[in-house]
C-alpha positions in Angstrom: 0.1 -0.1 -0.1 2.9 2.4 0.7 4.4 1.8 -2.6 1.0 2.3 -4.3 0.7 5.7 -2.4 4.4 6.8 -3.4 3.9 5.9 -6.9 0.8 8.1 -7.0 2.3 11.1 -5.6 0.8 10.8 -2.3 2.5 13.2 0.3 4.1 10.9 3.0 4.2 12.5 6.5 5.9 9.7 8.4 7.3 6.2 8.3 7.6 3.8 11.2 9.2 0.4 11.1 9.0 -2.6 13.5 12.8 -3.4 14.3 12.5 -6.9 13.6 11.3 -6.2 10.1 14.0 -3.4 9.4 16.8 -5.9 10.6 15.7 -8.3 8.1 16.6 -5.9 5.3 14.4 -3.9 3.0 12.7 -5.5 0.0 14.3 -4.2 -3.6 11.2 -2.2 -4.0 11.4 -0.1 -0.9 15.2 0.2 -1.1 14.5 1.7 -4.7 12.0 4.1 -3.2 14.4 5.4 -0.4 17.3 5.7 -2.6 15.4 7.6 -5.1 14.8 10.3 -2.5 18.0 9.9 -0.4 20.3 12.5 -2.1 17.8 15.3 -2.8 14.3 15.9 -1.5 14.1 19.3 -3.3 12.3 19.3 -6.7 11.2 15.7 -6.4 8.9 16.8 -3.5 6.7 18.4 -6.0 6.9 15.6 -8.5 6.2 12.6 -6.6 5.4 13.3 -3.0 7.4 13.8 0.2 9.5 11.2 2.0 11.2 11.9 5.3 15.0 11.7 5.4 15.0 9.0 7.9 12.8 6.0 9.0 11.5 5.7 12.5 12.6 2.2 13.8 10.7 1.1 17.0 10.7 -2.1 19.0 8.0 -4.8 18.4 6.3 -4.1 21.8 5.6 -0.4 20.9 4.9 -1.3 17.3 1.9 -3.4 18.0 0.2 -0.5 19.3 0.4 1.4 16.0 -1.2 -1.2 13.8 -5.0 -1.8 13.2 -4.7 -5.5 12.3 -3.8 -8.5 14.1 -0.6 -9.1 11.9 1.2 -6.5 9.9 4.0 -6.4 7.2 6.3 -4.5 9.8 5.6 -1.1 8.5 3.1 1.7 8.8 3.0 5.2 7.3 0.9 8.3 7.4 0.1 10.5 4.4 -1.8 13.6 3.3 -5.4 12.7 2.3 -6.5 13.4 -1.2 -9.1 16.1 -1.6 -11.2 15.3 -4.7 -14.2 17.3 -5.7 -17.1 17.0 -8.1 -15.2 19.0 -10.4 -12.6 16.3 -10.7 -15.2 13.9 -11.4 -16.9 15.8 -14.1 -13.5 16.7 -15.6 -13.2 12.8 -16.3 -16.7 12.5 -17.5 -16.2 15.3 -20.1 -13.0 13.8 -21.1 -14.7 10.4 -21.8 -17.7 12.2 -23.6 -15.0 14.0 -25.8 -13.7 10.6 -26.7 -17.1 9.2 -27.5 -17.2 7.0 -24.2 -20.1 6.5 -21.9 -19.7 7.8 -18.3 -20.6 6.2 -14.9 -20.6 8.0 -11.6 -21.2 6.1 -8.3 -23.1 7.9 -5.4 -23.3 6.1 -2.2 -25.9 7.0 0.6 -25.2 5.7 4.2 -22.8 2.9 3.4 -21.5 1.9 6.8 -19.2 -1.1 6.3 -15.7 -0.3 5.5 -14.9 -3.4 3.7 -18.0 -2.6 1.5 -16.8 0.9 0.8 -13.4 -0.2 -0.1 -14.5 -3.0 -2.3 -17.1 -0.5 -4.2 -14.1 2.1 -4.9 -12.0 -0.9 -6.3 -14.8 -2.2 -8.4 -15.4 1.4 -9.6 -11.9 1.8 -10.7 -11.7 -1.6 -12.4 -14.8 -0.8 -14.4 -13.6 2.6 -15.4 -16.3 4.7 -13.3 -15.3 8.4 -13.3 -15.7 8.8 -9.6 -17.2 7.8 -6.4 -19.2 10.5 -4.5 -20.0 9.8 -0.8 -23.0 11.6 0.9 -23.1 12.7 4.4 -23.4 9.6 6.9 -21.3 7.4 4.7 -18.2 5.8 6.4 -14.9 7.5 6.1 -13.1 6.5 3.0 -9.8 6.8 5.1 -10.9 4.5 7.6 -8.0 1.8 7.7 -10.0 -1.0 6.7 -11.4 1.2 3.6 -7.8 1.8 2.6 -6.6 -1.9 2.8 -9.8 -3.2 1.0 -9.6 -0.6 -1.8 -6.1 -1.9 -2.5 -4.6 1.3 -3.8 -7.6 2.3 -5.8 -8.2 5.3 -3.4 -5.3 6.8 -4.9 -6.4 6.4 -8.5 -10.1 7.5 -8.7 -11.7 10.6 -7.3 -13.7 10.0 -4.0 -15.7 13.0 -3.0 -16.6 13.2 0.7 -19.8 14.6 2.6 -21.6 15.7 -0.6 -25.2 16.8 -0.7 -27.2 14.2 -2.4 -29.7 16.6 -3.8 -27.1 19.2 -4.9 -24.8 16.5 -6.4 -27.7 14.9 -8.4 -28.9 18.2 -9.7 -25.4 19.1 -10.9 -25.0 15.8 -12.7 -28.5 15.9 -14.2 -27.3 19.3 -15.7 -24.6 17.6 -17.1 -26.9 15.2 -18.9 -26.8 12.3 -16.7 -29.7 10.0 -15.8 -29.9 8.6 -12.3 -30.4 4.8 -11.6 -31.4 3.4 -8.3 -31.0 -0.3 -7.4 -34.1 -1.6 -6.0 -34.9 -5.4 -5.5 -38.6 -4.7 -6.0 -38.1 -2.8 -9.4 -40.2 -4.2 -12.3 -37.4 -3.9 -14.8 -34.1 -5.7 -14.5 -30.7 -4.5 -15.3 -30.3 -6.9 -18.3 -33.6 -5.6 -19.7 -33.0 -1.9 -19.5 -31.8 0.2 -22.3 -29.2 2.2 -20.3 -28.3 5.9 -21.2 -24.7 6.9 -22.1 -24.2 9.0 -19.0 -25.3 7.1 -15.8 -25.4 7.8 -12.0 -25.4 4.6 -10.0 -27.1 5.3 -6.7 -26.5 2.7 -3.9 -27.8 2.7 -0.3 -27.4 1.6 3.2 -26.6 -2.3 3.7 -29.6 -3.0 5.7 -32.1 0.1 5.0 -31.4 0.5 1.4 -32.1 4.0 -0.2 -34.0 6.7 1.5 -37.2 7.9 0.1 -35.4 11.1 -0.8 -32.9 9.3 -2.9 -35.3 7.1 -4.7 -37.5 10.0 -5.5 -34.4 11.6 -7.4 -34.0 8.5 -9.6 -35.0 8.4 -13.2 -34.7 4.4 -13.5 -35.6 1.8 -10.9 -33.6 -1.3 -11.8 -33.0 -4.9 -10.1 -30.4 -7.6 -10.4 -32.1 -10.9 -11.3 -30.9 -13.5 -8.8 -32.1 -16.9 -7.7 -35.3 -16.9 -5.5 -33.4 -18.9 -3.0 -31.3 -15.6 -2.1 -33.0 -12.6 -0.6 -30.5 -10.0 -1.8 -26.9 -9.4 -2.4 -24.2 -7.7 -0.5 -24.2 -4.1 -1.8 -20.5 -4.3 -2.8 -21.2 -7.4 -4.6 -24.3 -5.7 -6.3 -22.1 -2.5 -7.2 -19.6 -4.7 -8.9 -22.2 -6.7 -11.0 -23.8 -3.5 -12.1 -20.4 -1.8 -12.9 -19.3 -4.7 -14.8 -22.6 -4.7 -16.8 -22.3 -1.0 -17.6 -18.6 -1.4 -18.7 -19.4 -3.9 -21.1 -22.8 -2.8 -22.5 -22.1 -1.9 -26.0 -25.5 -0.2 -26.4 -24.8 2.7 -24.1 
């Protein structure tokens, strides 16, 4: 994860390594990162993030209080959060439109599980969505579990925090987007629908689903056809299914 962050130009504040990990010797990839910045941090700070001139080495008994998992690779780091805006999302949408490509934007309302959010962000990047927009009340995308489950995708796709649902939808509709809400009670399925080129995918809370306010903003209500033996899909799985379908729909 550290290597992903550095390669994407994330500004690094601090690096801490467990003494046992450090004494084993750094991997070639880590050695390369540190050697790239050892001689001069001047102009390179602007180009590819900031690395401290030294590494903080701590004993194992202290290091275990810094990690958020049962096991660790032996290294932790802190970096500056990326602040994406709706303009970053729209910039990518306009680029795709100029290239004759469809655009997909994901809006999440009230997602609470960090693993779900990280997986959705990862799927959004995998299937070329232009951005993920989190409305107020959604879990923090910089929760450590979100960062881990996103597997570096957090550094590569705009993720907008604490957005107003109504204002965001209004802005995207003004750009020509249609809003699709996933609803297991919908009459039309994803596979039956003729989907527009520019689409907002609206996903709701794991237990409660979308609010009435969110549902009222939708232009389309769609469901995923699943076996009657299963009541519903996990929201991150549902997101991946829909995003895959959208990325491969040649009729958009």
